[in-house]
C-alpha positions in Angstrom: 77.3 -11.2 -97.9 77.7 -11.1 -101.7 75.9 -14.1 -103.2 78.5 -15.8 -105.4 79.4 -19.1 -106.9 83.2 -19.3 -106.8 83.8 -23.0 -106.6 83.4 -25.8 -109.1 82.5 -29.5 -108.6 83.2 -31.9 -111.5 80.4 -34.3 -112.3 81.5 -36.8 -114.9 82.4 -34.6 -118.0 80.3 -31.6 -116.7 80.5 -29.2 -113.8 78.4 -27.7 -111.1 79.1 -24.2 -109.6 78.7 -23.7 -105.9 79.4 -21.4 -103.0 79.7 -21.6 -99.2 78.9 -18.8 -96.8 78.9 -18.2 -93.1 79.8 -20.4 -90.2 78.0 -22.8 -87.8 76.0 -25.9 -88.3 75.7 -26.9 -92.0 72.6 -26.2 -94.1 72.2 -26.8 -97.8 70.0 -24.6 -100.0 68.6 -26.0 -103.3 66.7 -23.9 -105.8 64.0 -25.0 -108.3 63.0 -24.2 -111.9 63.3 -21.9 -113.8 65.4 -20.3 -111.0 69.0 -20.5 -109.8 70.7 -20.0 -106.5 70.4 -16.2 -107.2 66.8 -16.5 -106.3 67.7 -18.1 -103.0 70.0 -15.3 -102.0 67.8 -13.9 -99.3 67.7 -17.3 -97.5 71.4 -17.8 -98.1 72.3 -14.4 -96.7 69.8 -14.7 -93.8 71.1 -18.1 -92.7 74.9 -17.3 -93.1 74.7 -15.5 -89.8 74.7 -18.7 -87.6 75.0 -21.5 -90.2 77.5 -22.6 -92.8 75.3 -22.3 -95.8 76.1 -24.4 -98.9 74.4 -23.5 -102.2 74.8 -24.4 -105.9 73.2 -24.2 -109.3 71.5 -27.4 -110.4 73.2 -28.8 -113.5 71.6 -27.2 -116.6 70.7 -24.1 -114.6 72.3 -20.7 -113.6 76.0 -20.8 -113.9 76.4 -24.6 -114.0 77.1 -26.6 -117.1 74.5 -26.2 -119.8 75.9 -28.6 -122.4 73.5 -31.2 -123.9 72.7 -33.9 -121.4 70.5 -35.1 -118.6 69.2 -32.3 -116.5 66.1 -34.1 -115.2 65.1 -34.7 -111.6 66.5 -38.2 -112.2 70.1 -36.8 -112.2 69.8 -33.9 -109.8 69.6 -36.1 -106.6 72.6 -38.1 -107.8 74.6 -34.8 -108.1 73.3 -33.6 -104.7 74.3 -36.9 -103.1 77.8 -36.6 -104.5 78.1 -32.9 -103.5 77.2 -33.8 -99.9 80.0 -36.4 -99.9 82.4 -33.9 -101.6 81.6 -31.4 -98.9 82.1 -34.1 -96.3 78.9 -33.3 -94.5 77.1 -35.6 -92.1 73.4 -35.0 -91.5 73.2 -31.4 -92.6 69.9 -29.5 -92.5 68.5 -28.9 -96.0 66.1 -26.5 -97.7 64.5 -27.0 -101.2 62.2 -24.9 -103.3 60.1 -26.2 -106.2 62.2 -28.8 -108.1 64.8 -28.3 -105.3 62.2 -29.8 -102.9 61.7 -32.8 -105.2 65.5 -33.2 -105.4 65.8 -33.1 -101.6 63.1 -35.7 -101.2 64.7 -38.0 -103.8 68.1 -37.6 -102.2 66.7 -38.5 -98.8 64.5 -41.4 -99.9 66.4 -42.9 -102.8 70.1 -42.1 -102.0 69.5 -42.6 -98.3 71.1 -39.3 -97.4 70.3 -38.4 -93.8 69.3 -34.8 -93.0 69.1 -33.3 -89.6 66.0 -31.2 -90.6 64.2 -30.7 -93.9 62.5 -27.6 -95.2 60.3 -27.8 -98.3 59.1 -24.6 -100.0 56.3 -25.1 -102.5 57.9 -28.3 -103.6 57.1 -30.3 -106.7 56.1 -33.5 -104.9 52.7 -34.9 -105.9 51.4 -35.9 -109.3 49.9 -34.6 -111.5 52.0 -31.4 -112.0 53.2 -29.4 -115.0 51.4 -26.4 -116.5 49.9 -26.3 -120.0 53.0 -24.4 -121.0 55.2 -27.3 -119.8 53.1 -29.8 -121.9 53.3 -27.5 -125.0 57.1 -27.2 -124.7 57.5 -30.9 -124.3 55.6 -31.4 -127.6 57.5 -28.7 -129.5 60.9 -28.4 -127.8 62.9 -27.9 -131.0 60.5 -25.2 -132.3 60.7 -23.2 -129.0 64.5 -23.5 -128.9 64.6 -22.0 -132.4 62.6 -18.8 -131.7 64.4 -15.5 -132.1 66.1 -14.3 -128.9 63.7 -11.4 -128.3 60.7 -13.6 -128.5 62.4 -16.2 -126.2 63.1 -13.5 -123.6 59.5 -12.4 -123.7 58.3 -15.9 -123.2 60.6 -16.5 -120.2 59.5 -13.2 -118.7 55.8 -13.9 -119.1 56.2 -17.4 -117.7 58.1 -16.2 -114.6 55.5 -13.5 -114.0 52.8 -16.2 -113.6 54.8 -17.6 -110.6 54.5 -14.4 -108.5 51.5 -13.0 -106.7 53.4 -9.7 -106.0 55.0 -8.1 -109.1 58.7 -8.9 -109.4 61.2 -5.9 -109.4 62.7 -5.3 -112.9 66.3 -5.8 -111.6 65.3 -9.2 -110.0 63.5 -10.2 -113.2 66.5 -9.4 -115.4 68.9 -11.4 -113.2 66.5 -14.3 -113.1 66.2 -14.3 -116.9 69.9 -13.8 -117.6 71.1 -17.4 -117.2 68.5 -18.4 -119.9 69.7 -16.0 -122.5 72.3 -16.6 -125.2 72.2 -19.7 -127.4 73.2 -22.1 -124.6 70.8 -20.5 -122.1 67.9 -20.6 -124.5 68.3 -24.2 -125.5 68.8 -25.1 -121.8 65.6 -23.5 -120.8 63.5 -25.6 -123.1 65.6 -28.7 -122.4 64.9 -28.7 -118.7 61.2 -28.3 -119.3 61.1 -31.1 -121.9 62.9 -33.4 -119.4 60.5 -32.7 -116.5 58.5 -35.9 -116.0 56.1 -37.0 -113.3 57.8 -40.4 -113.0 60.5 -38.8 -110.9 58.0 -37.8 -108.2 55.8 -40.9 -108.7 59.0 -42.9 -107.8 59.1 -41.3 -104.3 55.6 -40.3 -103.5 54.7 -43.7 -102.0 57.7 -43.4 -99.6 56.7 -40.1 -98.0 55.2 -41.8 -95.0 58.7 -43.3 -94.2 60.2 -39.8 -93.5 60.9 -39.5 -89.7 63.2 -36.5 -89.7 61.7 -33.1 -88.6 60.2 -31.6 -91.7 58.5 -28.2 -92.3 56.5 -27.3 -95.4 56.1 -23.7 -96.3 53.7 -22.7 -99.1 52.7 -19.4 -100.8 49.0 -19.0 -100.1 48.4 -17.6 -103.6 50.5 -20.2 -105.5 49.0 -20.4 -109.0 51.5 -23.0 -110.2 51.0 -25.6 -107.4 47.9 -24.7 -105.3 48.2 -24.6 -101.5 45.8 -27.6 -101.3 48.7 -29.7 -102.6 50.8 -28.5 -99.7 48.1 -29.5 -97.2 47.9 -32.9 -98.9 51.7 -33.4 -98.7 51.6 -32.4 -95.0 49.0 -35.2 -94.4 51.3 -37.7 -96.2 54.3 -37.0 -94.0 53.7 -37.9 -90.3 54.8 -35.3 -87.8 55.5 -32.6 -90.5 54.5 -29.0 -89.9 52.8 -26.8 -92.4 52.5 -23.0 -92.8 50.9 -20.9 -95.4 52.8 -17.7 -96.3 50.3 -14.9 -97.0 50.5 -12.6 -100.0 52.8 -14.8 -101.9 52.7 -17.1 -104.9 55.0 -19.8 -106.1 57.9 -17.4 -106.1 57.5 -16.9 -102.3 61.3 -16.9 -102.0 61.3 -13.5 -103.7 58.0 -12.2 -102.5 58.2 -12.9 -98.7 61.8 -13.7 -97.8 61.6 -12.1 -94.4 58.7 -14.2 -93.2 60.3 -17.3 -94.8 63.5 -16.7 -92.9 61.7 -16.2 -89.7 60.0 -19.5 -90.0 63.1 -21.3 -91.2 65.4 -20.0 -88.5 62.9 -20.8 -85.8 62.6 -24.4 -87.2 66.3 -24.9 -87.4 67.0 -23.5 -84.0 64.0 -24.9 -82.2 62.6 -21.5 -81.4 58.9 -20.7 -80.9 57.2 -18.3 -83.2 53.8 -16.7 -83.3 51.9 -17.7 -86.4 
């Protein structure tokens, strides 16, 4: 399967790029920040054999619209809710990484979208969150957006490197950085950080105990962005959830341990037993 975003969904005066792969029961894949659906390609390809897999770039990310506007977690669940209706899906399974996990939780709890099963991978879900870099960008967004391109690219590269426990291959790094290059990409990178606010997770955090759908949490054991202890805490807040640490992986577990992730996800979605 070639990961591709060939379709366009109109959202107000902006657009979202999406793709659909495979056949079978529906499952939606939602990326986080500063990633795009490209970084979920292993999961998309691995699930397309047995599932109809829907994937997209969050607005302000990847190949989706990067014009000036709201790209916060406060708008992403609205867009996901509308996409599900556009795709005419009823109770699909869903997978969310990082901000994608927060978007999944907000869509389920605030928009009341029902999901057959939910998979969360190192989700942004419990306050406080946001690295010192996040806080610095919020205070100086305009200054960062005005740095020369070569400095900007070095900043993004260094930032992404801190997400991984295992070094990222050069080709993967370049394709991860690419959507954030050029004038629109550079401004968008700092815009999405500046709009990242804890109020969007604070809004749903008290509701986690209301989740009754089967839910699995997967967490990179070496996550330096959101420590694995947060994953265990989230697990304790959602009755009946399951929790697995993924060894030798950081926050970018989707690139570092895709085979193990897929094994866990497929078993969960198909009710198979696996050996931990």
